[in-house]
C-alpha positions as CSV (number, residue, x, y, z in Angstrom):
1,M,-6.1,12.2,-9.6
2,I,-5.3,8.5,-9.3
3,K,-3.5,6.8,-12.2
4,Y,-2.7,3.1,-12.8
5,L,1.0,2.8,-13.7
6,N,1.2,-0.7,-15.1
7,Q,4.2,-1.2,-12.7
8,I,4.8,-3.7,-10.0
9,L,6.5,-3.1,-6.6
10,I,7.8,-6.3,-5.0
11,L,8.1,-6.6,-1.2
12,N,9.5,-9.7,0.5
13,G,7.9,-11.2,3.5
14,I,9.7,-12.6,6.5
15,S,8.8,-16.1,5.1
16,G,10.8,-15.4,1.9
17,T,7.6,-15.0,-0.2
18,N,7.7,-12.2,-2.8
19,Y,4.5,-10.1,-2.9
20,E,3.8,-8.2,-6.1
21,F,1.8,-4.9,-5.7
22,Q,0.1,-3.2,-8.6
23,L,1.1,0.5,-8.4
24,Y,-1.0,3.6,-8.8
25,S,0.3,7.2,-8.5
26,F,-1.9,9.8,-6.9
27,N,-2.2,13.4,-6.0
28,T,-5.4,13.8,-4.0
29,F,-6.5,15.5,-0.7
30,T,-8.5,12.4,0.4
31,L,-8.3,8.7,0.1
32,L,-12.0,8.3,-0.8
33,G,-11.2,8.0,-4.5
34,F,-9.5,4.7,-4.0
35,C,-12.8,3.0,-3.2
36,K,-13.8,3.5,-6.8
37,L,-11.0,1.3,-8.0
38,F,-12.5,-1.8,-6.5
39,K,-15.6,-4.0,-6.7
40,E,-17.6,-5.0,-3.6
41,N,-15.8,-7.7,-1.6
42,D,-12.4,-7.3,-3.4
43,C,-9.9,-8.5,-0.9
44,G,-6.3,-7.6,-0.6
45,V,-3.3,-6.1,1.1
46,Y,-2.5,-2.4,0.3
47,I,0.4,-0.1,0.8
48,F,1.2,3.6,0.6
49,T,4.7,4.7,-0.4
50,K,6.6,7.9,-1.2
51,E,8.7,7.7,-4.3
52,H,12.1,9.5,-4.4
53,Y,15.1,9.5,-6.6
54,A,18.2,7.9,-5.1
55,Y,21.1,9.7,-6.7
56,K,23.8,7.3,-5.5
57,E,22.0,4.3,-6.9
58,E,20.7,6.3,-9.9
59,E,17.2,4.9,-9.6
60,Y,13.8,5.7,-8.1
61,Q,13.0,4.1,-4.8
62,H,10.0,3.9,-2.5
63,D,9.8,4.8,1.1
64,L,7.3,2.5,2.8
65,I,4.6,4.6,4.5
66,Y,1.7,2.3,5.5
67,C,0.6,-1.3,5.0
68,G,-3.0,-2.6,5.7
69,E,-5.4,-5.3,4.6
70,S,-9.1,-5.4,3.9
71,I,-11.7,-8.0,3.0
72,D,-13.6,-5.2,1.2
73,L,-11.4,-2.7,-0.5
74,S,-14.4,-0.9,-2.0
75,T,-15.3,0.5,1.4
76,R,-11.9,0.5,3.2
77,F,-11.0,4.1,2.5
78,Y,-14.1,5.7,3.9
79,D,-12.9,7.3,7.1
80,H,-9.5,5.5,7.1
81,H,-7.9,5.9,10.5
82,R,-4.5,6.9,9.0
83,E,-5.7,9.1,6.2
84,K,-4.5,12.3,7.7
85,D,-1.0,10.8,8.4
86,I,-0.7,9.3,4.9
87,L,-1.5,12.6,3.3
88,E,0.7,14.6,5.7
89,V,3.8,12.7,4.7
90,K,2.9,13.3,1.1
91,A,2.6,9.7,0.0
92,T,2.8,9.5,-3.8
93,H,1.9,5.9,-4.6
94,F,-0.6,3.3,-3.7
95,G,-0.1,-0.4,-4.2
96,V,-2.6,-3.3,-4.0
97,L,-2.1,-7.1,-3.9
98,F,-5.3,-8.9,-4.5
99,C,-5.8,-12.2,-2.5
100,Y,-8.4,-14.4,-1.0
101,K,-10.3,-13.3,2.1
102,N,-8.6,-15.9,4.3
103,Q,-5.1,-14.7,3.1
104,T,-5.3,-11.0,3.9
105,K,-4.2,-11.0,7.5
106,S,-1.4,-13.6,7.1
107,F,0.0,-11.8,4.0
108,E,-0.1,-8.4,5.9
109,K,1.6,-10.0,8.9
110,D,4.3,-11.6,6.8
111,I,5.0,-8.3,5.0
112,L,5.1,-6.2,8.1
113,A,7.5,-8.6,9.9
114,N,10.1,-8.0,7.2
115,N,9.6,-4.3,6.2
116,D,9.7,-1.1,8.1
117,F,6.6,1.0,7.4
118,M,6.7,4.5,8.8
119,L,3.1,4.6,10.1
120,N,2.4,1.0,11.2
121,V,2.5,1.1,15.0
122,M,3.2,-2.6,15.3
123,N,6.3,-2.1,13.3
124,N,7.8,0.9,15.1
């Protein structure tokens, strides 16, 4: 099941730009369901996270699992190359930042340069 949470997760890029991701919670055995959330040619940067409760800070926090971009989110999750890994680490949330086609790669690069995502090879 995929559920829109009406919550925002803000990540900062190396440039100092704040990127606001609309969050969804999910509990599925495949990423195919995410394709239904988008219209053809919806462009954006997306993230997968794992929420946990930080007792010391007394708040929920997100471990950053994977960040990617697509110029067509309606088809991106058919046969995603990291699907198995994302599901294996038990990601709990999906976030999307809609943007223009010519912004997806630069936004993703800016975000990856300033954040440590567990499954992004370029970052580890």
